[in-house]
N, C-alpha and C positions, 0 to 999 in steps of 0.2 A: 274551453278545453285546449284551444291552440296555445293560449298563454301558459297553461300548466305544462304542456309538452315542451315549450321553449325554456321554461324555468327548470324543468327536469334536466334537459340537455345542458343548460348552463351550469347547473350544480355538478353533474357528472364530469363535464369538461374541466371545471375548476379543481375537482378532486384529483383527476388524472394529472393535471399540471403540477399540483402540489406534491403528489406522490413521486413523479419523475424528477421534480426539482430537488427534493430531499434526498433521493437516491445517490446522486453524484457526490454529495457532501459526505456520505458515509463510505464511499468506495472510490477514492481518487487515485489516480496514477502517480506514484512517487516521483517519477521523472518530470511530471508536470507541476505538481504542487510544491516540490522541493528542488526545483531546477538549480537553485544556488548551491546545493550540496550534493546533488545526485546527477550522474551522467550515465546514459546508456552506452556501454562500451562494446556490446555485441548483441545482435538479435537475429534470430532465424525462426524457422517454423517449429523448433523444439524447445528453445530456451531464450531468455532475455537476461543479460548480465548487467547489473547496476553497480556503479562505483560510487560509494558515499564517502565524503570528507566532511565531518561535522566538528566545528570548533567548540571549545569549552563555552558553555552557556547557550549554545545555539540549539534551536528547536527545529524539528522536522514535522510539518503539519500532518494532520490525520490523512492516512493513505492506506492502500490495500496491496497485498501481495497474494498471488496464487500460492500453491505449495512451493516451497523454496528452501534453498540451502544458504546459510550465512557463514562467511569466512571472515574472521576478525584478524585483520592484518596488524593492528595495534591493540594493545591493552586499553581498557577504558572503563568508564563508569557511566552507564546509561539509565535513564528513566523511561519506561515504556508505559503509555496510557492507552487503554482500550476505549471504544466508543461509549461504554457505560460509565466511564470515569475511573474505573479501577486502575491503579497504577502499581507497577513493580519496579524495583531497581536491580540492576545486575552489573557485575564487574568481570566481563569476559577478559581472558588473557590473550595475548598475541598468539595466533595459530589455532585458536578454538574454532571448531566447526559445529554448526547446529542445524538440525532439520526443523522445519515448521510446516504445519498444515496451513491452508489459506487463513489469512489474518488481516484485520483492519486495526491500525494503531497509529499513535503519534510517538515520537521519540524526542528526548532531550539529552544532550551531553552534559552531565552533571559532574564530570571529572575535570581535572586540571590540564589535560592534554587533548590535542586533536584526535578524533577517532576516525580510523580508516577501515571501512567494511566493504566487502564484496558480497552482493546478493545474487544468487543464480535462481531465477524464477523458472519453474517448469511449465511448459505449455502442454496441452493435450497432444498425445502422440498422433501423428497423421494416420488417417484411416488407410488401410491397405486396399489397393484396388483389387477387385475380384480377378482371380486367375481365369484366363481364357482357355 
């Protein structure tokens, strides 16, 4: 009976380790997984602003954003791939601004010029303190 209990605990512990190890691969911070192309230029309790410079042919690893606004400083041609493998291509113009709900994706600059993008990630609004 004691061996069965230890086996059960070992199986559950292994499942938890696998589950938590797989989770970060699906939801990585862009500033960490793509530090070569992404820099945090502002962060406070309300927003985080990311500055992306992606050269032609360069890829941005799978990463996640909370709800965010994207401002395309330069025109470009990008390929976006979702975790399920579905890919789309887009050709934003300089000055385009787009809203997005939370997303996990990878990007690739498939254009001929460097792409410069600013992403403003929204954080949950701070809770108001109760009035006294």
